[in-house]
A tleap script that builds the chain and sets N, CA, C and O, in Angstrom:
source leaprc.protein.ff14SB
mol = sequence {
  NGLY CYS PRO ASN MET LYS PRO LYS LEU HIE
  HIE VAL ASN PHE SER THR LYS ASN VAL SER
  GLU MET THR LYS PHE TYR ARG GLU ILE LEU
  LEU LEU GLU GLU GLU ASP THR ASP ILE PRO
  ILE ILE GLU LYS GLY LYS ALA TYR ASN GLY
  GLU VAL LYS PHE MET THR ASP GLY ASN THR
  GLN THR HIE ILE ALA GLU ARG ASP LEU ASP
  LEU ILE PHE LYS THR ASP LEU ALA ILE ASN
  PRO LEU ASP LYS GLY HIE ILE ALA PHE ARG
  THR GLU ASN LEU LYS ASP PHE LYS LYS HIE
  LEU ASP GLU MET GLY ILE LYS TYR SER ASP
  TRP GLY GLU THR ALA VAL THR GLY TRP MET
  GLN ILE PHE PHE TYR ASP PRO ASP GLY ASN
  ILE ILE GLU VAL HIE GLN LYS SER ASN ALA
  LYS ASN CASP
}
set mol.1.N position { 0.806 -1.217 0.000 }
set mol.1.CA position { 0.000 0.000 0.000 }
set mol.1.C position { 0.833 1.259 0.000 }
set mol.1.O position { 2.056 1.212 -0.132 }
set mol.2.N position { 0.168 2.372 0.148 }
set mol.2.CA position { 0.782 3.700 0.216 }
set mol.2.C position { 1.754 3.783 1.390 }
set mol.2.O position { 1.381 3.425 2.507 }
set mol.3.N position { 2.981 4.239 1.177 }
set mol.3.CA position { 3.886 4.343 2.326 }
set mol.3.C position { 3.391 5.331 3.383 }
set mol.3.O position { 3.621 5.115 4.572 }
set mol.4.N position { 2.716 6.408 2.977 }
set mol.4.CA position { 2.296 7.398 3.977 }
set mol.4.C position { 1.064 6.954 4.762 }
set mol.4.O position { 0.632 7.638 5.690 }
set mol.5.N position { 0.500 5.802 4.385 }
set mol.5.CA position { -0.641 5.249 5.115 }
set mol.5.C position { -0.170 4.465 6.341 }
set mol.5.O position { -0.919 4.337 7.309 }
set mol.6.N position { 1.057 3.940 6.318 }
set mol.6.CA position { 1.534 3.020 7.359 }
set mol.6.C position { 1.488 3.659 8.743 }
set mol.6.O position { 2.154 4.666 8.985 }
set mol.7.N position { 0.692 3.069 9.667 }
set mol.7.CA position { 0.555 3.666 11.001 }
set mol.7.C position { 1.811 3.482 11.850 }
set mol.7.O position { 2.499 2.466 11.755 }
set mol.8.N position { 2.099 4.486 12.684 }
set mol.8.CA position { 3.207 4.412 13.637 }
set mol.8.C position { 2.634 4.555 15.049 }
set mol.8.O position { 1.715 5.339 15.286 }
set mol.9.N position { 3.200 3.779 15.980 }
set mol.9.CA position { 2.725 3.813 17.362 }
set mol.9.C position { 2.747 5.242 17.894 }
set mol.9.O position { 3.762 5.931 17.787 }
set mol.10.N position { 1.629 5.689 18.469 }
set mol.10.CA position { 1.548 7.051 18.989 }
set mol.10.C position { 1.311 7.086 20.498 }
set mol.10.O position { 2.018 7.791 21.219 }
set mol.11.N position { 0.321 6.330 20.982 }
set mol.11.CA position { 0.093 6.300 22.427 }
set mol.11.C position { -0.592 5.019 22.878 }
set mol.11.O position { -1.206 4.298 22.091 }
set mol.12.N position { -0.463 4.767 24.167 }
set mol.12.CA position { -1.186 3.706 24.851 }
set mol.12.C position { -2.172 4.410 25.773 }
set mol.12.O position { -1.808 5.358 26.468 }
set mol.13.N position { -3.419 3.948 25.780 }
set mol.13.CA position { -4.440 4.563 26.621 }
set mol.13.C position { -4.869 3.570 27.693 }
set mol.13.O position { -5.302 2.459 27.388 }
set mol.14.N position { -4.744 3.984 28.953 }
set mol.14.CA position { -5.262 3.197 30.059 }
set mol.14.C position { -6.544 3.832 30.547 }
set mol.14.O position { -6.607 5.036 30.795 }
set mol.15.N position { -7.559 3.010 30.679 }
set mol.15.CA position { -8.847 3.443 31.163 }
set mol.15.C position { -8.894 3.137 32.657 }
set mol.15.O position { -8.570 2.024 33.071 }
set mol.16.N position { -9.293 4.114 33.468 }
set mol.16.CA position { -9.213 3.942 34.918 }
set mol.16.C position { -10.350 4.639 35.637 }
set mol.16.O position { -10.946 5.581 35.116 }
set mol.17.N position { -10.646 4.168 36.842 }
set mol.17.CA position { -11.605 4.865 37.703 }
set mol.17.C position { -10.917 5.973 38.483 }
set mol.17.O position { -11.581 6.867 39.008 }
set mol.18.N position { -9.562 5.922 38.566 }
set mol.18.CA position { -8.828 6.871 39.396 }
set mol.18.C position { -7.631 7.439 38.626 }
set mol.18.O position { -6.523 6.904 38.678 }
set mol.19.N position { -7.888 8.534 37.913 }
set mol.19.CA position { -6.860 9.144 37.051 }
set mol.19.C position { -5.651 9.598 37.865 }
set mol.19.O position { -4.513 9.374 37.453 }
set mol.20.N position { -5.883 10.235 39.022 }
set mol.20.CA position { -4.739 10.764 39.775 }
set mol.20.C position { -3.855 9.648 40.330 }
set mol.20.O position { -2.630 9.774 40.319 }
set mol.21.N position { -4.453 8.564 40.812 }
set mol.21.CA position { -3.675 7.433 41.324 }
set mol.21.C position { -2.853 6.792 40.192 }
set mol.21.O position { -1.679 6.473 40.381 }
set mol.22.N position { -3.467 6.606 39.030 }
set mol.22.CA position { -2.759 6.019 37.890 }
set mol.22.C position { -1.643 6.949 37.408 }
set mol.22.O position { -0.547 6.491 37.084 }
set mol.23.N position { -1.922 8.245 37.362 }
set mol.23.CA position { -0.920 9.211 36.917 }
set mol.23.C position { 0.293 9.184 37.845 }
set mol.23.O position { 1.438 9.184 37.392 }
set mol.24.N position { 0.022 9.160 39.157 }
set mol.24.CA position { 1.088 9.098 40.159 }
set mol.24.C position { 1.937 7.841 39.954 }
set mol.24.O position { 3.165 7.902 40.013 }
set mol.25.N position { 1.276 6.696 39.711 }
set mol.25.CA position { 1.995 5.442 39.489 }
set mol.25.C position { 2.923 5.553 38.284 }
set mol.25.O position { 4.103 5.217 38.382 }
set mol.26.N position { 2.406 6.018 37.154 }
set mol.26.CA position { 3.225 6.073 35.938 }
set mol.26.C position { 4.316 7.137 36.039 }
set mol.26.O position { 5.368 7.005 35.414 }
set mol.27.N position { 4.074 8.190 36.821 }
set mol.27.CA position { 5.109 9.206 37.020 }
set mol.27.C position { 6.203 8.676 37.948 }
set mol.27.O position { 7.390 8.807 37.650 }
set mol.28.N position { 5.799 8.074 39.079 }
set mol.28.CA position { 6.785 7.670 40.090 }
set mol.28.C position { 7.459 6.335 39.772 }
set mol.28.O position { 8.657 6.178 40.009 }
set mol.29.N position { 6.712 5.386 39.246 }
set mol.29.CA position { 7.259 4.047 39.030 }
set mol.29.C position { 7.897 3.916 37.648 }
set mol.29.O position { 8.977 3.340 37.519 }
set mol.30.N position { 7.235 4.448 36.610 }
set mol.30.CA position { 7.783 4.345 35.257 }
set mol.30.C position { 8.472 5.631 34.796 }
set mol.30.O position { 8.967 5.716 33.672 }
set mol.31.N position { 8.495 6.632 35.686 }
set mol.31.CA position { 9.232 7.874 35.451 }
set mol.31.C position { 8.782 8.631 34.207 }
set mol.31.O position { 9.579 9.312 33.561 }
set mol.32.N position { 7.490 8.506 33.876 }
set mol.32.CA position { 6.955 9.285 32.771 }
set mol.32.C position { 6.805 10.738 33.216 }
set mol.32.O position { 6.671 11.030 34.404 }
set mol.33.N position { 6.830 11.631 32.246 }
set mol.33.CA position { 6.638 13.054 32.526 }
set mol.33.C position { 5.354 13.510 31.855 }
set mol.33.O position { 4.856 12.856 30.939 }
set mol.34.N position { 4.818 14.644 32.318 }
set mol.34.CA position { 3.631 15.180 31.663 }
set mol.34.C position { 3.990 15.630 30.261 }
set mol.34.O position { 5.004 16.294 30.049 }
set mol.35.N position { 3.145 15.260 29.299 }
set mol.35.CA position { 3.352 15.646 27.900 }
set mol.35.C position { 3.009 17.114 27.749 }
set mol.35.O position { 1.991 17.565 28.274 }
set mol.36.N position { 3.840 17.870 27.040 }
set mol.36.CA position { 3.508 19.278 26.840 }
set mol.36.C position { 3.442 19.651 25.358 }
set mol.36.O position { 3.224 20.817 25.028 }
set mol.37.N position { 3.626 18.676 24.461 }
set mol.37.CA position { 3.459 18.956 23.033 }
set mol.37.C position { 2.460 17.955 22.449 }
set mol.37.O position { 2.296 16.854 22.975 }
set mol.38.N position { 1.814 18.335 21.389 }
set mol.38.CA position { 0.909 17.439 20.667 }
set mol.38.C position { -0.152 16.833 21.591 }
set mol.38.O position { -0.444 15.640 21.518 }
set mol.39.N position { -0.720 17.668 22.455 }
set mol.39.CA position { -1.758 17.181 23.375 }
set mol.39.C position { -3.113 17.293 22.683 }
set mol.39.O position { -3.473 18.362 22.191 }
set mol.40.N position { -3.860 16.196 22.645 }
set mol.40.CA position { -5.186 16.272 22.026 }
set mol.40.C position { -6.130 17.149 22.837 }
set mol.40.O position { -6.102 17.140 24.068 }
set mol.41.N position { -6.966 17.906 22.131 }
set mol.41.CA position { -7.958 18.741 22.801 }
set mol.41.C position { -9.269 17.978 22.819 }
set mol.41.O position { -9.891 17.769 21.777 }
set mol.42.N position { -9.686 17.563 24.008 }
set mol.42.CA position { -10.888 16.743 24.155 }
set mol.42.C position { -12.125 17.594 23.885 }
set mol.42.O position { -12.262 18.702 24.403 }
set mol.43.N position { -13.021 17.049 23.064 }
set mol.43.CA position { -14.287 17.725 22.732 }
set mol.43.C position { -15.292 17.494 23.860 }
set mol.43.O position { -16.251 16.738 23.703 }
set mol.44.N position { -15.065 18.149 24.992 }
set mol.44.CA position { -15.957 17.978 26.151 }
set mol.44.C position { -17.398 18.295 25.757 }
set mol.44.O position { -17.659 19.266 25.048 }
set mol.45.N position { -18.310 17.478 26.217 }
set mol.45.CA position { -19.714 17.760 25.953 }
set mol.45.C position { -20.237 17.044 24.721 }
set mol.45.O position { -21.428 16.741 24.651 }
set mol.46.N position { -19.378 16.765 23.746 }
set mol.46.CA position { -19.852 16.056 22.545 }
set mol.46.C position { -20.173 14.603 22.883 }
set mol.46.O position { -21.238 14.094 22.531 }
set mol.47.N position { -19.246 13.947 23.564 }
set mol.47.CA position { -19.478 12.550 23.915 }
set mol.47.C position { -18.778 12.209 25.221 }
set mol.47.O position { -19.383 11.645 26.132 }
set mol.48.N position { -17.499 12.557 25.303 }
set mol.48.CA position { -16.683 12.149 26.446 }
set mol.48.C position { -16.334 13.338 27.308 }
set mol.48.O position { -15.778 14.325 26.825 }
set mol.49.N position { -16.661 13.246 28.593 }
set mol.49.CA position { -16.377 14.340 29.524 }
set mol.49.C position { -15.373 13.962 30.597 }
set mol.49.O position { -15.172 14.706 31.556 }
set mol.50.N position { -14.745 12.809 30.437 }
set mol.50.CA position { -13.851 12.312 31.482 }
set mol.50.C position { -12.574 13.111 31.627 }
set mol.50.O position { -12.193 13.892 30.755 }
set mol.51.N position { -11.926 12.890 32.758 }
set mol.51.CA position { -10.626 13.497 33.031 }
set mol.51.C position { -9.557 12.680 32.305 }
set mol.51.O position { -9.629 11.452 32.275 }
set mol.52.N position { -8.560 13.364 31.716 }
set mol.52.CA position { -7.464 12.672 31.034 }
set mol.52.C position { -6.150 13.353 31.381 }
set mol.52.O position { -6.060 14.581 31.397 }
set mol.53.N position { -5.130 12.545 31.660 }
set mol.53.CA position { -3.773 13.067 31.836 }
set mol.53.C position { -2.926 12.501 30.703 }
set mol.53.O position { -3.067 11.338 30.324 }
set mol.54.N position { -2.046 13.344 30.170 }
set mol.54.CA position { -1.200 12.962 29.050 }
set mol.54.C position { 0.252 12.894 29.525 }
set mol.54.O position { 0.825 13.893 29.959 }
set mol.55.N position { 0.832 11.703 29.435 }
set mol.55.CA position { 2.193 11.464 29.905 }
set mol.55.C position { 3.056 11.049 28.716 }
set mol.55.O position { 2.542 10.679 27.660 }
set mol.56.N position { 4.392 11.117 28.906 }
set mol.56.CA position { 5.286 10.681 27.834 }
set mol.56.C position { 6.582 10.140 28.415 }
set mol.56.O position { 7.010 10.526 29.503 }
set mol.57.N position { 7.191 9.242 27.666 }
set mol.57.CA position { 8.537 8.768 28.005 }
set mol.57.C position { 9.562 9.534 27.165 }
set mol.57.O position { 10.747 9.200 27.156 }
set mol.58.N position { 9.094 10.554 26.467 }
set mol.58.CA position { 9.951 11.337 25.596 }
set mol.58.C position { 9.819 10.897 24.150 }
set mol.58.O position { 10.352 11.535 23.243 }
set mol.59.N position { 9.100 9.792 23.944 }
set mol.59.CA position { 8.956 9.206 22.621 }
set mol.59.C position { 7.495 8.883 22.341 }
set mol.59.O position { 6.891 9.410 21.407 }
set mol.60.N position { 6.940 8.001 23.174 }
set mol.60.CA position { 5.563 7.545 23.005 }
set mol.60.C position { 4.724 8.066 24.164 }
set mol.60.O position { 5.152 8.029 25.318 }
set mol.61.N position { 3.525 8.552 23.848 }
set mol.61.CA position { 2.650 9.057 24.901 }
set mol.61.C position { 1.918 7.921 25.609 }
set mol.61.O position { 1.698 6.851 25.041 }
set mol.62.N position { 1.549 8.179 26.859 }
set mol.62.CA position { 0.626 7.346 27.620 }
set mol.62.C position { -0.526 8.251 28.033 }
set mol.62.O position { -0.312 9.283 28.668 }
set mol.63.N position { -1.754 7.864 27.672 }
set mol.63.CA position { -2.935 8.635 28.049 }
set mol.63.C position { -3.642 7.876 29.168 }
set mol.63.O position { -3.922 6.684 29.041 }
set mol.64.N position { -3.924 8.569 30.250 }
set mol.64.CA position { -4.624 7.969 31.385 }
set mol.64.C position { -5.985 8.648 31.453 }
set mol.64.O position { -6.099 9.824 31.798 }
set mol.65.N position { -7.015 7.873 31.114 }
set mol.65.CA position { -8.339 8.452 30.900 }
set mol.65.C position { -9.373 7.822 31.821 }
set mol.65.O position { -9.359 6.620 32.088 }
set mol.66.N position { -10.261 8.672 32.291 }
set mol.66.CA position { -11.350 8.211 33.147 }
set mol.66.C position { -12.278 7.294 32.358 }
set mol.66.O position { -12.713 7.620 31.253 }
set mol.67.N position { -12.569 6.146 32.948 }
set mol.67.CA position { -13.406 5.141 32.304 }
set mol.67.C position { -14.822 5.672 32.086 }
set mol.67.O position { -15.368 6.367 32.942 }
set mol.68.N position { -15.410 5.342 30.941 }
set mol.68.CA position { -16.788 5.768 30.649 }
set mol.68.C position { -17.482 4.634 29.906 }
set mol.68.O position { -17.238 4.415 28.720 }
set mol.69.N position { -18.343 3.923 30.608 }
set mol.69.CA position { -19.009 2.767 30.006 }
set mol.69.C position { -20.193 3.148 29.138 }
set mol.69.O position { -20.765 2.290 28.464 }
set mol.70.N position { -20.575 4.424 29.140 }
set mol.70.CA position { -21.766 4.851 28.395 }
set mol.70.C position { -21.473 5.392 26.999 }
set mol.70.O position { -22.395 5.814 26.302 }
set mol.71.N position { -20.212 5.388 26.576 }
set mol.71.CA position { -19.875 6.033 25.307 }
set mol.71.C position { -20.606 5.447 24.105 }
set mol.71.O position { -20.980 6.182 23.191 }
set mol.72.N position { -20.815 4.122 24.095 }
set mol.72.CA position { -21.506 3.555 22.933 }
set mol.72.C position { -22.950 4.037 22.857 }
set mol.72.O position { -23.519 4.116 21.768 }
set mol.73.N position { -23.542 4.357 23.991 }
set mol.73.CA position { -24.913 4.871 23.984 }
set mol.73.C position { -24.929 6.342 23.582 }
set mol.73.O position { -25.821 6.781 22.856 }
set mol.74.N position { -23.937 7.104 24.058 }
set mol.74.CA position { -23.879 8.536 23.748 }
set mol.74.C position { -23.560 8.785 22.276 }
set mol.74.O position { -24.001 9.780 21.701 }
set mol.75.N position { -22.792 7.880 21.667 }
set mol.75.CA position { -22.282 8.131 20.312 }
set mol.75.C position { -22.961 7.284 19.244 }
set mol.75.O position { -22.854 7.595 18.058 }
set mol.76.N position { -23.660 6.220 19.638 }
set mol.76.CA position { -24.196 5.239 18.689 }
set mol.76.C position { -23.099 4.548 17.893 }
set mol.76.O position { -23.358 4.026 16.809 }
set mol.77.N position { -21.877 4.539 18.417 }
set mol.77.CA position { -20.774 3.828 17.774 }
set mol.77.C position { -20.515 2.534 18.533 }
set mol.77.O position { -20.597 2.497 19.761 }
set mol.78.N position { -20.205 1.484 17.799 }
set mol.78.CA position { -20.160 0.143 18.384 }
set mol.78.C position { -18.982 -0.074 19.325 }
set mol.78.O position { -19.076 -0.886 20.246 }
set mol.79.N position { -17.877 0.634 19.112 }
set mol.79.CA position { -16.679 0.371 19.897 }
set mol.79.C position { -16.434 1.499 20.888 }
set mol.79.O position { -16.404 2.673 20.517 }
set mol.80.N position { -16.259 1.128 22.161 }
set mol.80.CA position { -15.992 2.083 23.228 }
set mol.80.C position { -14.506 2.030 23.584 }
set mol.80.O position { -14.058 1.082 24.229 }
set mol.81.N position { -13.739 3.045 23.166 }
set mol.81.CA position { -12.294 3.026 23.437 }
set mol.81.C position { -11.957 3.279 24.902 }
set mol.81.O position { -10.797 3.156 25.298 }
set mol.82.N position { -12.960 3.634 25.718 }
set mol.82.CA position { -12.697 3.907 27.130 }
set mol.82.C position { -13.409 2.937 28.049 }
set mol.82.O position { -13.774 3.281 29.173 }
set mol.83.N position { -13.605 1.709 27.557 }
set mol.83.CA position { -14.033 0.637 28.438 }
set mol.83.C position { -12.781 0.049 29.085 }
set mol.83.O position { -12.608 0.129 30.302 }
set mol.84.N position { -11.917 -0.537 28.275 }
set mol.84.CA position { -10.695 -1.151 28.788 }
set mol.84.C position { -9.429 -0.422 28.318 }
set mol.84.O position { -8.320 -0.878 28.597 }
set mol.85.N position { -9.579 0.695 27.615 }
set mol.85.CA position { -8.400 1.380 27.096 }
set mol.85.C position { -8.061 0.880 25.703 }
set mol.85.O position { -8.783 0.051 25.148 }
set mol.86.N position { -6.961 1.379 25.127 }
set mol.86.CA position { -6.610 1.017 23.751 }
set mol.86.C position { -5.170 1.393 23.457 }
set mol.86.O position { -4.525 2.097 24.234 }
set mol.87.N position { -4.679 0.915 22.328 }
set mol.87.CA position { -3.363 1.287 21.831 }
set mol.87.C position { -3.588 2.071 20.550 }
set mol.87.O position { -4.452 1.713 19.750 }
set mol.88.N position { -2.818 3.140 20.343 }
set mol.88.CA position { -3.114 4.054 19.242 }
set mol.88.C position { -1.927 4.257 18.321 }
set mol.88.O position { -0.781 4.365 18.756 }
set mol.89.N position { -2.240 4.307 17.036 }
set mol.89.CA position { -1.260 4.545 15.989 }
set mol.89.C position { -1.674 5.799 15.231 }
set mol.89.O position { -2.857 6.129 15.153 }
set mol.90.N position { -0.687 6.491 14.673 }
set mol.90.CA position { -0.953 7.669 13.845 }
set mol.90.C position { -0.583 7.349 12.400 }
set mol.90.O position { 0.462 6.761 12.125 }
set mol.91.N position { -1.472 7.753 11.474 }
set mol.91.CA position { -1.203 7.612 10.053 }
set mol.91.C position { -1.234 8.990 9.402 }
set mol.91.O position { -1.831 9.925 9.937 }
set mol.92.N position { -0.596 9.108 8.259 }
set mol.92.CA position { -0.658 10.351 7.492 }
set mol.92.C position { -1.815 10.322 6.500 }
set mol.92.O position { -2.157 11.345 5.907 }
set mol.93.N position { -2.428 9.123 6.317 }
set mol.93.CA position { -3.487 9.011 5.317 }
set mol.93.C position { -4.565 8.039 5.798 }
set mol.93.O position { -4.559 6.857 5.454 }
set mol.94.N position { -5.484 8.564 6.596 }
set mol.94.CA position { -6.531 7.727 7.176 }
set mol.94.C position { -7.476 7.193 6.105 }
set mol.94.O position { -7.985 6.079 6.218 }
set mol.95.N position { -7.707 7.993 5.066 }
set mol.95.CA position { -8.616 7.566 3.998 }
set mol.95.C position { -8.127 6.264 3.359 }
set mol.95.O position { -8.905 5.324 3.193 }
set mol.96.N position { -6.855 6.208 3.003 }
set mol.96.CA position { -6.301 4.989 2.416 }
set mol.96.C position { -6.267 3.849 3.422 }
set mol.96.O position { -6.461 2.689 3.059 }
set mol.97.N position { -6.018 4.180 4.703 }
set mol.97.CA position { -5.987 3.124 5.718 }
set mol.97.C position { -7.381 2.512 5.902 }
set mol.97.O position { -7.509 1.298 6.063 }
set mol.98.N position { -8.423 3.352 5.878 }
set mol.98.CA position { -9.792 2.822 5.992 }
set mol.98.C position { -10.109 1.921 4.796 }
set mol.98.O position { -10.751 0.882 4.951 }
set mol.99.N position { -9.661 2.318 3.616 }
set mol.99.CA position { -9.845 1.499 2.415 }
set mol.99.C position { -9.141 0.141 2.604 }
set mol.99.O position { -9.685 -0.904 2.248 }
set mol.100.N position { -7.946 0.175 3.159 }
set mol.100.CA position { -7.181 -1.038 3.465 }
set mol.100.C position { -7.977 -1.945 4.415 }
set mol.100.O position { -8.070 -3.151 4.183 }
set mol.101.N position { -8.555 -1.366 5.492 }
set mol.101.CA position { -9.357 -2.165 6.427 }
set mol.101.C position { -10.567 -2.764 5.725 }
set mol.101.O position { -10.898 -3.930 5.938 }
set mol.102.N position { -11.233 -1.963 4.883 }
set mol.102.CA position { -12.390 -2.464 4.120 }
set mol.102.C position { -11.981 -3.666 3.279 }
set mol.102.O position { -12.677 -4.681 3.254 }
set mol.103.N position { -10.851 -3.545 2.591 }
set mol.103.CA position { -10.370 -4.641 1.739 }
set mol.103.C position { -10.042 -5.879 2.555 }
set mol.103.O position { -10.199 -7.002 2.074 }
set mol.104.N position { -9.586 -5.681 3.793 }
set mol.104.CA position { -9.217 -6.802 4.660 }
set mol.104.C position { -10.417 -7.340 5.452 }
set mol.104.O position { -10.283 -8.307 6.201 }
set mol.105.N position { -11.582 -6.714 5.286 }
set mol.105.CA position { -12.781 -7.175 5.985 }
set mol.105.C position { -12.816 -6.826 7.463 }
set mol.105.O position { -13.479 -7.507 8.246 }
set mol.106.N position { -12.114 -5.779 7.851 }
set mol.106.CA position { -12.086 -5.352 9.257 }
set mol.106.C position { -13.091 -4.215 9.449 }
set mol.106.O position { -12.992 -3.164 8.816 }
set mol.107.N position { -14.054 -4.450 10.330 }
set mol.107.CA position { -15.058 -3.417 10.634 }
set mol.107.C position { -14.491 -2.450 11.668 }
set mol.107.O position { -13.734 -2.851 12.552 }
set mol.108.N position { -14.858 -1.178 11.554 }
set mol.108.CA position { -14.340 -0.176 12.483 }
set mol.108.C position { -15.419 0.854 12.805 }
set mol.108.O position { -16.367 1.045 12.043 }
set mol.109.N position { -15.250 1.509 13.948 }
set mol.109.CA position { -16.099 2.639 14.324 }
set mol.109.C position { -15.366 3.903 13.919 }
set mol.109.O position { -14.226 4.124 14.326 }
set mol.110.N position { -16.020 4.735 13.117 }
set mol.110.CA position { -15.417 5.978 12.651 }
set mol.110.C position { -15.891 7.114 13.545 }
set mol.110.O position { -17.038 7.551 13.445 }
set mol.111.N position { -15.013 7.589 14.415 }
set mol.111.CA position { -15.353 8.638 15.366 }
set mol.111.C position { -15.197 10.027 14.760 }
set mol.111.O position { -15.640 11.010 15.353 }
set mol.112.N position { -14.572 10.124 13.584 }
set mol.112.CA position { -14.309 11.447 13.023 }
set mol.112.C position { -13.594 12.298 14.062 }
set mol.112.O position { -12.621 11.853 14.670 }
set mol.113.N position { -14.078 13.531 14.269 }
set mol.113.CA position { -13.496 14.401 15.297 }
set mol.113.C position { -14.421 14.516 16.512 }
set mol.113.O position { -14.411 15.535 17.203 }
set mol.114.N position { -15.229 13.465 16.777 }
set mol.114.CA position { -16.172 13.497 17.899 }
set mol.114.C position { -15.471 13.663 19.237 }
set mol.114.O position { -15.958 14.393 20.101 }
set mol.115.N position { -14.332 12.997 19.426 }
set mol.115.CA position { -13.689 12.982 20.740 }
set mol.115.C position { -12.587 14.018 20.867 }
set mol.115.O position { -12.410 14.613 21.931 }
set mol.116.N position { -11.842 14.239 19.785 }
set mol.116.CA position { -10.664 15.097 19.841 }
set mol.116.C position { -10.701 16.106 18.694 }
set mol.116.O position { -10.867 15.729 17.534 }
set mol.117.N position { -10.546 17.381 19.022 }
set mol.117.CA position { -10.473 18.421 18.001 }
set mol.117.C position { -9.199 18.218 17.176 }
set mol.117.O position { -8.105 18.119 17.731 }
set mol.118.N position { -9.345 18.158 15.862 }
set mol.118.CA position { -8.170 18.082 15.004 }
set mol.118.C position { -7.608 16.693 14.805 }
set mol.118.O position { -6.594 16.535 14.124 }
set mol.119.N position { -8.242 15.672 15.385 }
set mol.119.CA position { -7.838 14.285 15.130 }
set mol.119.C position { -9.034 13.555 14.547 }
set mol.119.O position { -10.120 13.581 15.126 }
set mol.120.N position { -8.846 12.900 13.402 }
set mol.120.CA position { -9.856 11.996 12.862 }
set mol.120.C position { -9.469 10.603 13.347 }
set mol.120.O position { -8.371 10.122 13.067 }
set mol.121.N position { -10.388 9.954 14.082 }
set mol.121.CA position { -10.063 8.694 14.746 }
set mol.121.C position { -10.981 7.573 14.292 }
set mol.121.O position { -12.179 7.769 14.087 }
set mol.122.N position { -10.390 6.388 14.138 }
set mol.122.CA position { -11.193 5.177 13.986 }
set mol.122.C position { -10.725 4.184 15.037 }
set mol.122.O position { -9.585 4.240 15.500 }
set mol.123.N position { -11.617 3.274 15.409 }
set mol.123.CA position { -11.308 2.241 16.390 }
set mol.123.C position { -11.779 0.898 15.859 }
set mol.123.O position { -12.858 0.795 15.276 }
set mol.124.N position { -10.958 -0.141 16.066 }
set mol.124.CA position { -11.341 -1.491 15.657 }
set mol.124.C position { -10.697 -2.495 16.605 }
set mol.124.O position { -9.858 -2.137 17.432 }
set mol.125.N position { -11.102 -3.760 16.473 }
set mol.125.CA position { -10.606 -4.819 17.346 }
set mol.125.C position { -9.539 -5.648 16.654 }
set mol.125.O position { -9.612 -5.882 15.448 }
set mol.126.N position { -8.546 -6.093 17.419 }
set mol.126.CA position { -7.650 -7.139 16.920 }
set mol.126.C position { -8.328 -8.482 17.179 }
set mol.126.O position { -9.404 -8.510 17.777 }
set mol.127.N position { -7.733 -9.596 16.748 }
set mol.127.CA position { -8.420 -10.900 16.906 }
set mol.127.C position { -8.740 -11.272 18.353 }
set mol.127.O position { -9.638 -12.082 18.586 }
set mol.128.N position { -8.033 -10.704 19.328 }
set mol.128.CA position { -8.306 -11.011 20.733 }
set mol.128.C position { -9.221 -9.993 21.401 }
set mol.128.O position { -9.478 -10.084 22.602 }
set mol.129.N position { -9.714 -9.021 20.632 }
set mol.129.CA position { -10.640 -8.048 21.202 }
set mol.129.C position { -9.977 -6.827 21.808 }
set mol.129.O position { -10.651 -6.007 22.433 }
set mol.130.N position { -8.654 -6.687 21.636 }
set mol.130.CA position { -7.998 -5.456 22.064 }
set mol.130.C position { -8.416 -4.336 21.122 }
set mol.130.O position { -8.538 -4.547 19.915 }
set mol.131.N position { -8.634 -3.151 21.671 }
set mol.131.CA position { -9.081 -2.029 20.846 }
set mol.131.C position { -7.873 -1.281 20.306 }
set mol.131.O position { -6.956 -0.934 21.050 }
set mol.132.N position { -7.887 -1.038 19.000 }
set mol.132.CA position { -6.825 -0.301 18.331 }
set mol.132.C position { -7.409 0.976 17.755 }
set mol.132.O position { -8.445 0.954 17.091 }
set mol.133.N position { -6.740 2.078 18.012 }
set mol.133.CA position { -7.086 3.364 17.403 }
set mol.133.C position { -6.094 3.636 16.285 }
set mol.133.O position { -4.899 3.380 16.437 }
set mol.134.N position { -6.580 4.154 15.162 }
set mol.134.CA position { -5.709 4.762 14.170 }
set mol.134.C position { -6.268 6.157 13.933 }
set mol.134.O position { -7.460 6.323 13.674 }
set mol.135.N position { -5.398 7.160 14.022 }
set mol.135.CA position { -5.876 8.521 13.807 }
set mol.135.C position { -4.950 9.281 12.883 }
set mol.135.O position { -3.792 8.919 12.681 }
set mol.136.N position { -5.502 10.349 12.329 }
set mol.136.CA position { -4.752 11.281 11.497 }
set mol.136.C position { -5.045 12.674 12.006 }
set mol.136.O position { -6.198 13.006 12.280 }
set mol.137.N position { -4.021 13.490 12.135 }
set mol.137.CA position { -4.261 14.893 12.466 }
set mol.137.C position { -4.918 15.517 11.254 }
set mol.137.O position { -4.429 15.356 10.136 }
set mol.138.N position { -6.034 16.239 11.457 }
set mol.138.CA position { -6.803 16.699 10.290 }
set mol.138.C position { -6.105 17.774 9.481 }
set mol.138.O position { -6.531 18.076 8.367 }
set mol.139.N position { -5.030 18.365 10.019 }
set mol.139.CA position { -4.285 19.306 9.195 }
set mol.139.C position { -3.229 18.605 8.332 }
set mol.139.O position { -2.554 19.243 7.525 }
set mol.140.N position { -3.092 17.273 8.514 }
set mol.140.CA position { -2.135 16.510 7.704 }
set mol.140.C position { -2.660 16.410 6.278 }
set mol.140.O position { -3.866 16.457 6.037 }
set mol.141.N position { -1.744 16.273 5.355 }
set mol.141.CA position { -2.136 16.159 3.949 }
set mol.141.C position { -2.883 14.855 3.721 }
set mol.141.O position { -2.589 13.848 4.366 }
set mol.142.N position { -3.827 14.866 2.826 }
set mol.142.CA position { -4.617 13.651 2.562 }
set mol.142.C position { -4.643 13.358 1.068 }
set mol.142.O position { -5.699 13.107 0.488 }
set mol.143.N position { -3.449 13.395 0.448 }
set mol.143.CA position { -3.429 13.167 -0.999 }
set mol.143.C position { -2.803 11.840 -1.384 }
set mol.143.O position { -2.719 11.518 -2.570 }
savepdb mol mol.pdb
quit
């Protein structure tokens, strides 16, 4: 396929009932720092209103997000990325990647920019039911 379609690991998302306790653990035990660049802007009120902390090891982000079991009802989308958390990849060409998933017979929930301003996100399952996000920053080229 298109080389610019190939997703690269961007973040791991942990879903939790206690954001501050989880943040403290990842800061003190895994020595992550608070992320200060490329922080997603959550579209509060559209679907997800939970608390989120953004951490980094200097390379890959870790997102610690408040669990929300009602997202599938609020959004009418089949996959809830904040039930058990997810692993996220970034692509430069989400359109071609979605075409690739269609060709491979992989169904996905297309969140568009429902959750994050400026990120077009899709979510799908791997064979074991782990949730995978692939997103594209909407200011990225789509040619």
